[in-house]
N, C-alpha and C positions, 0 to 999 in steps of 0.2 A: 161385317156380314154384308152380303149382297142385298140389293133392293128387292124386297118381297112384297109385291102388290096383290098377288092372287095365290090361292093354295098351290096351284101347279108350279108357280115360281119357287115356292119353298121346296118342293120336290126337286126341281131343276138344280137348285143350290146344293142339294144333298147328293146329287149324282156323283158316283165314284167315291163316296164316303160311306162309312159304316152306319147303318140304321138299325133300330129295333122295331120290328113289326109285330104288334100284338093282335092276335086273331080272336074271333068270337068263340072259338072252342077252348080257349084258355091257354093255348100254347103261344110261344113267341119265336120269331126267327130273327137272328142277328146275322147280318151280312152286308156286303158292299152293294149299294143300289146301282145297277147297271142301266136299267131301262124301265119306263112306265108309259101308260097311255092315258087317255082322258077318262077311262073307267077306273083308274088307279090300279089296274092289273100291273104287276111289277115283276121284274127279274132281279134276283139277288145272286151274287157270286160269293163263294167261300162261306156259304150259309151254314149256320148251326141251328138246330131245333132245341129250344129250351122249354122245360116244363117244371113248375114249382121251383124256379130259380137255378136249376142245374141243367147242364148240357145232356140232352137225350141222344142226339145223333149229329154227326157232321155230314152234311148233304152235298156240298159243292154248289152247283148252279140249280136254283129253284125258280119256278114260276108261281106266283101267288095271285089268286083271283081277287080283284078289288072288293067284291061284295062280301068277302070273308074277313076283311080287315077292320079292327076297332081303332087302333092308333098307330102312327108312325112317328118315331122320334130319333134324334141323334144318338148314336151309341157312345 
């Protein structure tokens, strides 16, 4: 694994890899992390919305506001 000294380094290491983004509203998005900024706003490609452990919709490219995110983890 790459050297991770700061939180944004961890996100940089996850770029172009699949991640699970859990939101405050209880839903989760799984997709390929394409971009993010210092506010942790992020763009996922090939994204799917999951609720209660099942796929609700396939969305393609999505933008997620950083202030709605609870956790980000490898998929």
